[in-house]
N, C-alpha and C positions, 0 to 999 in steps of 0.2 A: 434563363427563362423560368426554371423550376424554383429558384430562389425568389423570384418576383411573385410567383403564384403563392408560395408559402407565406410571404410577407403580407400579401393582400388578404389571405385567409386568416392570418393571425390578427390583422387589424380589424377584420370583420367580426371575429370572435370577441375580441376585446370590446368592440363597440356594442355588441349585443349584451355582454356581461355588464358593462357600465350602464346601459339603458335599463336593464333589469334591476340593477342595484338602485338606480335613481327612482324608478317606479316604486320599489319596495320601501324606500326611505320616505318618499313624498306621500304615498297613499296608504300608509300604515293604518290609519283610522278606518278606511274602507275594508281593509283586510281583517281587522280585529273586531270591529263593532258592526252589528247588523240591526239597526233600530227599526221599529215599527212606528210610524208617525200617525198620531191621532188628531182629528179635527178638534178645535177648541170646545165645541159643544157636545163632544162625545159623552154619552151617559153610561157609566159603569153599572154592571149588574152582578152583585155578589150575594152570597147567602147571609152576609152580615153587613151592617151599615158601615160606610167608610166616608170620612170627611176629606174633601179635596183641599189641600193646603198648598199655597204657592210660597216659595222662598225665593227672594230676590238677591242675586249677587252679581256685582259688576254690570248692572243693567239687564241681566238675563233672569227670566222667571223660570224657576225649577219647580216642576209639578211633583207633588207627593200625595200619598194616600195614608191616612191615619185611621187604623181600626182600633177604636177605644172600647174599653169594657169597664163596667162599674167596679170600683174597689181595686183597680190595678195597683200593683206595688212598684211599678216603673214602666219602662218602655224598651222595646227591642227596635234598634235601628237596623234595617235590613238592606243590604247592598246586593243587587241581583246580578244575573249573568250578562253575557255580551250581546244578546239578541232579544227582540220582542219589545214589549212595553208593559205598563201596569195593567193593561187590559188582560193579559195572561198572568203576569207576575203577581197581581193582586190576589190570585187564587191561593197563594201560599198562606193566606190568613187561616185557611182551614187546618194547616199543619200546627198552628199555634192556638187553636180554638180552646184548648183545655188548660192553658197556662195563664197565670195571673199577671200578665203583662199586656199593655197596649202594643200594637205593632205599627211601625212607621216605615214606609217604603218610598224611596225616591227614584224617579226616572232620571237617568243621566241626560246630559245635554243632547238635544236632537232626538231623544226617545219620547214616544207618547206625546204628551202635551208640553213637555219641557222645551224651552227655546234654546237658541244657540247651537253650537256644534262642539264636539270634543276636539281640542286642538293640541292635546299633549297630556302627559300623565299629571302634571302639576294642576291642571284644571280639575281632574277627577278628585284629587285630594282636597283642593280648596272648596269644592262643592260639598264634599263630605263634611268638612269642617263647618260649613254653613248649616247643614242639617243638624249637626251635633250642637251648635250654638242655639238653634231654635228649640231643640229638645231640652237643653239645660234651662231655657227660659220657661218652658211649659212644665218641666218636671225638676224643679230646683233642688228638691231634697229627696228624690226618689232614685231607685236603681236604674242604671243604663246598661243594657246588654247590646253588644255589637255582634252582628251576624253577617257573614259574607258567604256568598255562593259562587263558585267557579271564578270568573274574572273578578267578581266582587270581593273575593277573599283578600286580594292585594290591597283593595281600598279599605276594607274593614281593619286589616292588620296594621296598616300605616296609621289610621285614625286612632287605633288602640295604643300605639306606641307614643302618640302625642298627647292623648287624653285617656289614661288608663281606665277601662270600664270595670264594672263589677264582674263581668264575664265576657269572654270572647269565644264565639263559636264559628268555626270555619268548615264549610261543607264542600267537599271535593276541592281542596286547595292544591295549588302548584307550589313547588319549592321557591321558585321565582320565575319571572316571565321569560328571560333568556333561556333558562334551563328547559322550560316547557317547549319553547320554539325549537330548541335543539333536538327534542325528542319527536316533535311532529314534523318538522321540516329541517333536517340536519344540513341541508344544502344552503340554507339562508345564513348569510354572514351576520353574526351576532353584533358586530360593532355598528351595524346600521340600525339596530333596534332603538327607537326613541322611548319605548316603554320598558321599564325595568321591573316594577312591582315586586320588590324584594321582600316577600313574605318571610323568608328565613331570617333576614336581618331585623325585621320589625318585631318578631316574637321571641327572639333569642334571649333567654335568661330573664324573662319578665316575671314580675311578682304576682300579677293577677292570674286567675285560672283561665286556661285555654283548652278548648276541646276541639278535636279534629274528627270529622265524620267522613268516611270514604267507603265506597263500594269496591269489592275486590274484583269486579268485572268492568270497571270504568274504562271505556274504550277511548276516551279523550285525554283525561289527566290521570296518569298511572297512580295506583294506590301507593306505590313506592315513594311518591312525593310526600304523602302524609307520614309514612314510616320514618323518613329522613327528618322531617320537621319535628316529629315527636322526640327526637334525640337532643333537641336544642335547649331544653330547660326542664327543671324539676316540676314545674306547674303545668306541663303540657300532657294531655292524655289523648290517646288515639282510640277511636271507636271504629272497628271494622264491621261493615255490613255485608254479609255473605250473599252472593248472587246478584248484587245490585250494580247496574251500569250507571253511566254519568247522568242520564235523564230519568232513570227509573228508581233511583234511590229513595225519593220521597214517597213512592208507592208502597214501600215495604213496611211491615209492622214493626220491624226492628228499628228502623229510622224513627218512626213515631214514638216508640218506647224511649229511645235515647233522648229525643227532644223533650218529651214530657218529664223525664227524670231530671234532666239538667235544669229545667226551668220550674220545677215544682216548688211549692212553698216550703 
């Protein structure tokens, strides 16, 4: 009788674990990405003019905002975090108001006015390549800077590995995504992760300049991630922002100083 009860309990536990693992594998996009959807006629209101540009890939229209300035020496391609839309992310244009570059930001699939849905890491990278191709058409002989923030650091880093930029800036980067998940949710089986986002592999021993910006009070992505990444190449420099958390780093004067210095003429 006891053996029978134990066997039934074990079967129940295994069933629960398997169900949880299945949900984790199938619904990863819902766990990782938290988009804000905007109506097609939504009108943006920023302190600087922005051109709405649609980029089409595989029948899906990707919505972007281009903040242009007279006499720009090139363009910054900005890959934002895992939540929201360009309604809020467009505000980062104020962080680059004093630098001699245009700023081009894309909403991922299913975010803002972008169509489709993210269905895997390959989609993120392919869409980033589409933005880069559009930038190369518009800025054929000018500088291209790649900028990634949070989840976007993995996208920007991989794009840089495929198309070396004049400069790569990663704000609050993770070492790689399985490593980050292991710190946030150590109970989650890493072999079930369909997203790898290997920042470390993408930037290792690259010849172009790479700058990492991280707050020492980041409560989501530990600053130790940037410390470890900085050891992967001679052209990688780490900038520590004291007292800054994951979402408060752009509010600090030190962050603004670093960005302006890196992108100055």
